[in-house]
C-alpha angles and dihedrals in degrees: 000000000000120000117252119242110242093217089062092058094073105129108303105206099208143017093261093058092042091052092046095048101034120007099046099046093039090059099039101262121140092234145313095300092050090048095048092047100046100034097043122110090206094117096051104071094063088057093057108108101182127068106272134190117208109189120195138160118275090229096040115122094208134049 
């Protein structure tokens, strides 16, 4: 894990900027697009072969 530069922490205004400045570099990704592509679970649901229920909050920003 690489340390995060303190000057990059200055008030990211959205998740995209936060992920680009902090999450991606902290975990070794090249940037936000690399992080979202490689860390996403988007490809997994289509491989599920049994009926599945995925509960989540109506007001939850993530699923």
